[in-house]
C-alpha positions as CSV (number, residue, x, y, z in Angstrom):
1,M,0.3,-15.9,23.2
2,K,2.6,-15.5,20.1
3,K,6.2,-16.4,20.7
4,Y,7.7,-13.5,18.7
5,N,7.1,-9.8,18.6
6,Q,9.1,-8.8,15.5
7,K,8.1,-6.0,13.1
8,V,8.2,-7.9,9.8
9,V,7.4,-6.7,6.3
10,T,6.9,-9.2,3.5
11,F,7.1,-8.8,-0.2
12,G,6.0,-11.3,-2.8
13,G,2.9,-12.8,-4.3
14,G,1.0,-16.0,-5.0
15,T,1.4,-19.1,-2.9
16,G,4.9,-18.2,-1.7
17,Q,3.8,-15.2,0.2
18,F,0.6,-17.0,1.3
19,H,2.6,-19.8,3.0
20,L,5.1,-17.4,4.6
21,L,2.3,-15.2,6.0
22,S,0.4,-18.3,7.3
23,G,3.4,-19.3,9.4
24,L,4.1,-15.8,10.6
25,R,0.4,-15.5,11.6
26,E,0.8,-18.4,14.0
27,L,4.2,-17.4,15.5
28,N,4.5,-13.7,15.5
29,K,2.3,-10.9,17.0
30,N,0.0,-10.1,14.1
31,L,-0.1,-6.4,14.8
32,F,3.6,-6.3,13.8
33,I,3.1,-8.1,10.5
34,T,2.8,-6.1,7.2
35,A,2.1,-7.8,3.9
36,V,2.9,-5.8,0.8
37,A,1.1,-7.0,-2.3
38,G,1.8,-6.5,-6.0
39,T,-0.6,-4.6,-8.2
40,W,0.4,-5.5,-11.8
41,D,-1.6,-8.7,-12.3
42,S,-3.1,-8.6,-15.8
43,G,-5.0,-11.9,-16.1
44,G,-8.0,-13.8,-14.9
45,S,-10.6,-12.1,-12.7
46,S,-8.1,-9.5,-11.4
47,G,-7.2,-8.5,-14.9
48,R,-10.8,-8.2,-16.0
49,L,-11.7,-6.0,-13.0
50,R,-8.7,-3.9,-13.7
51,A,-9.8,-3.4,-17.4
52,E,-13.6,-3.2,-16.8
53,I,-13.9,-0.9,-13.8
54,G,-10.5,0.5,-13.3
55,V,-9.6,-0.9,-9.8
56,L,-6.1,-2.1,-9.0
57,P,-5.8,-5.9,-9.3
58,P,-7.0,-7.4,-6.0
59,G,-5.8,-11.0,-6.4
60,D,-2.6,-10.8,-4.3
61,I,-4.3,-8.6,-1.7
62,R,-7.0,-11.2,-1.3
63,R,-4.5,-14.0,-0.7
64,C,-2.7,-12.0,1.9
65,L,-5.9,-11.3,3.8
66,L,-6.9,-14.9,3.6
67,A,-3.6,-16.1,5.0
68,L,-3.8,-13.6,7.9
69,M,-7.3,-14.4,9.1
70,P,-7.0,-15.5,12.7
71,N,-9.5,-18.4,12.8
72,E,-9.1,-21.6,11.0
73,K,-12.8,-22.2,10.4
74,Q,-13.1,-18.6,9.2
75,R,-10.3,-19.2,6.7
76,M,-11.9,-22.4,5.4
77,V,-15.3,-20.6,4.8
78,A,-13.6,-17.5,3.4
79,Q,-11.4,-19.6,1.0
80,R,-14.5,-21.3,-0.4
81,L,-16.2,-18.0,-0.8
82,F,-13.2,-16.2,-2.2
83,D,-12.5,-18.9,-4.7
84,D,-16.1,-19.2,-6.0
85,R,-16.1,-18.2,-9.6
86,L,-19.8,-17.7,-10.0
87,E,-19.9,-20.3,-12.7
88,D,-23.6,-20.9,-12.2
89,M,-24.4,-17.3,-13.2
90,T,-24.9,-15.7,-16.6
91,G,-23.8,-12.3,-17.6
92,P,-20.6,-10.2,-16.9
93,L,-20.0,-11.6,-13.3
94,K,-19.6,-15.2,-14.5
95,G,-16.0,-16.4,-14.0
96,H,-15.1,-13.7,-11.5
97,S,-13.6,-14.6,-8.2
98,F,-16.1,-13.6,-5.5
99,G,-13.1,-12.6,-3.3
100,N,-11.9,-10.2,-6.0
101,L,-15.4,-8.7,-6.4
102,L,-15.6,-8.1,-2.7
103,T,-12.2,-6.4,-2.5
104,A,-13.1,-4.3,-5.6
105,R,-16.5,-3.3,-4.2
106,L,-15.0,-2.2,-0.9
107,E,-12.5,-0.1,-2.8
108,N,-15.3,1.6,-4.6
109,I,-17.5,2.1,-1.4
110,Y,-14.6,3.5,0.7
111,K,-13.2,5.5,-2.2
112,G,-9.7,4.1,-2.3
113,Q,-7.9,0.8,-2.2
114,D,-6.1,1.4,1.1
115,R,-9.4,2.3,2.8
116,G,-11.2,-0.6,1.2
117,I,-8.5,-3.1,2.4
118,D,-8.8,-1.7,5.9
119,A,-12.5,-2.3,5.8
120,E,-11.9,-5.8,4.6
121,R,-9.4,-6.3,7.5
122,E,-12.1,-5.2,9.9
123,L,-14.7,-7.5,8.3
124,F,-12.5,-10.5,8.8
125,G,-10.7,-9.6,12.0
126,V,-7.3,-9.3,10.4
127,E,-4.9,-7.5,12.8
128,A,-1.9,-7.5,10.4
129,K,-1.5,-4.8,7.8
130,V,-2.0,-5.5,4.2
131,M,-1.2,-2.8,1.6
132,P,-0.5,-2.5,-2.1
133,I,3.0,-1.6,-3.1
134,S,1.8,1.1,-5.4
135,I,-1.5,2.7,-6.4
136,T,-0.2,3.4,-9.9
137,N,-1.9,1.4,-12.8
138,L,1.0,-0.7,-14.0
139,E,1.8,-3.0,-16.9
140,L,4.7,-5.3,-16.5
141,I,6.9,-5.9,-19.5
142,A,9.7,-8.4,-20.1
143,E,12.4,-8.4,-22.7
144,T,14.2,-11.6,-23.8
145,S,17.7,-12.5,-24.9
146,K,16.5,-12.6,-28.6
147,G,14.9,-9.2,-28.4
148,N,11.3,-10.2,-27.9
149,K,9.0,-8.1,-25.8
150,I,6.3,-9.7,-23.6
151,I,3.6,-7.3,-22.4
152,G,1.5,-8.1,-19.3
153,E,2.2,-10.2,-16.2
154,T,0.0,-13.0,-17.4
155,N,1.7,-13.3,-20.8
156,I,5.1,-13.5,-19.0
157,D,3.8,-16.0,-16.5
158,L,2.3,-18.2,-19.2
159,R,4.7,-17.7,-22.0
160,I,5.6,-21.4,-22.1
161,K,2.1,-22.0,-23.5
162,D,2.7,-19.8,-26.5
163,K,3.1,-22.0,-29.6
164,N,6.2,-19.9,-30.6
165,Y,7.9,-20.4,-27.2
166,D,11.6,-20.8,-27.5
167,T,13.4,-22.5,-24.5
168,E,16.6,-20.7,-25.5
169,D,15.0,-17.2,-25.4
170,K,15.6,-16.3,-21.7
171,I,14.1,-13.3,-19.9
172,V,16.8,-10.8,-19.4
173,R,15.0,-7.7,-18.3
174,I,11.7,-6.5,-16.8
175,Y,10.2,-3.0,-16.4
176,F,6.9,-1.2,-16.0
177,D,5.2,0.8,-18.8
178,T,5.2,3.9,-16.6
179,R,6.7,5.3,-13.5
180,A,5.6,3.3,-10.5
181,D,5.1,5.4,-7.4
182,I,5.4,3.7,-4.0
183,N,2.6,3.7,-1.5
184,S,3.8,6.1,1.2
185,N,2.5,3.7,3.9
186,V,4.9,1.0,2.6
187,L,7.8,3.4,3.1
188,T,6.8,3.9,6.8
189,E,6.6,0.1,7.3
190,I,10.1,-0.5,5.8
191,R,11.6,2.3,7.9
192,N,10.2,0.7,11.1
193,A,10.8,-2.9,10.3
194,D,13.0,-5.4,12.2
195,K,13.0,-7.8,9.2
196,I,12.2,-7.4,5.5
197,I,11.4,-10.6,3.8
198,F,11.1,-11.4,0.1
199,S,9.1,-14.7,-0.1
200,S,9.6,-17.4,-2.6
201,G,7.5,-17.0,-5.8
202,D,7.7,-16.5,-9.5
203,L,10.9,-14.5,-9.9
204,Y,10.1,-12.2,-12.7
205,T,6.4,-11.7,-12.1
206,S,5.9,-11.8,-8.3
207,I,9.3,-11.0,-6.6
208,L,11.5,-8.7,-8.6
209,P,8.8,-6.3,-9.8
210,H,8.6,-4.9,-6.2
211,L,12.1,-3.6,-6.6
212,L,11.0,-1.7,-9.8
213,V,8.7,0.5,-7.8
214,N,10.2,3.9,-7.3
215,G,11.6,4.3,-3.8
216,V,11.4,0.7,-2.7
217,K,15.0,-0.4,-3.1
218,E,16.2,3.0,-1.7
219,A,14.1,2.5,1.4
220,I,15.3,-1.0,1.9
221,V,18.9,0.0,1.5
222,S,18.6,2.7,4.1
223,S,16.6,0.6,6.5
224,K,18.3,-1.0,9.5
225,A,16.2,-4.1,9.1
226,K,17.7,-7.5,8.4
227,L,17.0,-8.3,4.7
228,I,16.0,-11.9,4.0
229,Y,15.3,-13.7,0.7
230,V,13.5,-17.1,0.6
231,L,14.8,-19.2,-2.2
232,N,12.4,-21.0,-4.4
233,L,12.1,-24.8,-4.0
234,A,11.9,-25.5,-7.8
235,T,12.5,-23.8,-11.1
236,K,9.6,-22.5,-13.3
237,P,9.4,-23.3,-17.0
238,G,9.5,-20.1,-19.0
239,E,11.0,-18.0,-16.3
240,T,13.8,-19.8,-14.4
241,D,14.6,-22.9,-16.4
242,H,17.8,-24.5,-15.2
243,Y,18.4,-21.7,-12.6
244,K,20.6,-22.5,-9.6
245,A,20.5,-20.6,-6.4
246,S,23.2,-18.3,-7.6
247,D,21.1,-17.4,-10.7
248,F,18.2,-16.3,-8.5
249,L,20.6,-14.4,-6.3
250,K,22.2,-12.6,-9.2
251,A,18.8,-11.5,-10.5
252,F,17.7,-10.3,-7.1
253,L,20.9,-8.4,-6.5
254,F,20.8,-6.8,-9.9
255,Y,17.4,-5.2,-9.2
256,L,18.3,-4.4,-5.5
257,D,21.3,-2.7,-7.0
258,T,23.3,-2.5,-3.8
259,P,26.0,-5.0,-2.9
260,K,26.4,-6.3,0.6
261,R,22.8,-5.3,1.6
262,L,21.2,-8.7,1.4
263,D,21.8,-10.4,4.8
264,Y,20.3,-13.9,4.6
265,L,19.3,-16.5,2.0
266,V,16.9,-19.1,3.3
267,V,17.2,-22.4,1.5
268,N,15.6,-25.8,1.9
269,S,17.8,-28.8,3.0
270,N,15.1,-31.5,2.8
271,H,16.0,-34.7,1.0
272,L,13.3,-35.5,-1.5
273,D,12.6,-38.9,-3.0
274,S,13.7,-39.5,-6.6
275,E,10.1,-40.4,-7.5
276,I,9.1,-36.8,-6.7
277,L,12.1,-35.3,-8.5
278,D,11.2,-37.4,-11.6
279,I,7.6,-36.2,-11.6
280,Y,8.8,-32.6,-11.5
281,K,11.4,-33.1,-14.2
282,G,8.7,-34.6,-16.4
283,E,6.9,-31.2,-16.0
284,G,10.0,-29.2,-16.9
285,Q,10.9,-28.3,-13.4
286,N,14.0,-29.0,-11.3
287,L,14.7,-28.5,-7.6
288,V,16.9,-25.4,-7.2
289,E,20.5,-26.5,-6.6
290,V,22.2,-24.5,-3.9
291,D,25.6,-23.8,-5.4
292,S,27.2,-22.4,-2.3
293,S,30.7,-21.7,-3.7
294,K,29.2,-19.6,-6.5
295,I,27.0,-17.7,-4.0
296,R,30.0,-16.9,-1.9
297,Q,31.8,-15.5,-5.0
298,I,28.8,-13.3,-5.8
299,E,28.1,-12.1,-2.2
300,P,30.8,-13.2,0.3
301,R,29.1,-11.8,3.4
302,L,25.7,-13.4,2.7
303,K,24.6,-15.9,5.2
304,I,22.9,-19.1,3.9
305,V,20.3,-20.4,6.3
306,R,19.8,-24.1,5.5
307,K,16.7,-25.6,7.1
308,S,14.3,-28.5,6.5
309,I,11.4,-26.4,5.4
310,S,9.6,-28.1,2.6
311,I,6.6,-30.4,2.6
312,Y,5.3,-32.6,-0.2
313,F,1.5,-33.2,-0.6
314,K,1.4,-36.5,-2.4
315,K,-2.3,-36.5,-3.1
316,D,-2.2,-33.1,-4.8
317,H,1.4,-33.5,-6.1
318,L,2.4,-30.2,-4.6
319,L,5.8,-29.3,-3.2
320,R,5.5,-26.3,-0.9
321,H,7.3,-24.5,2.0
322,D,6.1,-25.7,5.4
323,S,4.6,-22.5,6.7
324,I,5.5,-23.0,10.4
325,K,9.0,-24.3,9.8
326,L,9.7,-21.5,7.3
327,A,8.4,-18.8,9.7
328,K,10.3,-20.3,12.6
329,A,13.6,-20.3,10.6
330,I,13.1,-16.6,9.7
331,L,12.0,-15.5,13.1
332,K,15.0,-17.2,14.8
333,I,17.5,-15.2,12.6
């Protein structure tokens, strides 16, 4: 029996949304969970499928489905299957994620991404809803402080690997190449939600683009749901170098475009060993400093929820949100 019965809608992408959903799956009634996935991924298998056969990028949808599968053994088998890149094959399928191929084929068989996702939910026994934010074919574009334009989510994400990368050339604006129309089902879920949660994740490529989709921020603003933003644990080179909590907040509020609407900022209060911090600094990352006084200046009514919600996997050198602790902190709000 799940402890909570809250209608929650999550926005995000990548591992941040995955870990959030993993915790919600265990603590909240799954029928009341809605995961909204981005559809502007331009790289890897997702990007190839988008270019070659015209399907919307399935990568974030696949991760959401995996996180919401009800059985642990099922998730373990599915993860190995989904992550298989068919490297032992020759021909055009080599390098594709099997999980992405499955999602793409179901979209084709059932004549639409929404129907294909519902079929995949049935296949894996996923009670929670998973839906794309938009069914428009979108290209994400970023502009920098020195007037450069970066086209494509992957190029923004990996800009630090560009030989001409300039650490002083900060991202100042993102937008889509065309009007992004919202999936009408997402509007319904926002309207009926008790809580709307933006997960941690890459700020300019996974989180903020949701607010660029036509109708999303308007629906959130008019919703009676509590609006919650989960702060990143660490900065990301090329996107949020040297950002403090107030910098993340300013960017989020700029694209939300409505003061006093964000209710809660969930931040980590764990003490981490200096050894871990040094490793991250060596990779160009820092833990995000929570500059509370600056946050209060920007958004005085915002409530900061401080909880011990991080976990460090020493073997893999990964700092992540603890799924259960994070979900519990949010559901208790």
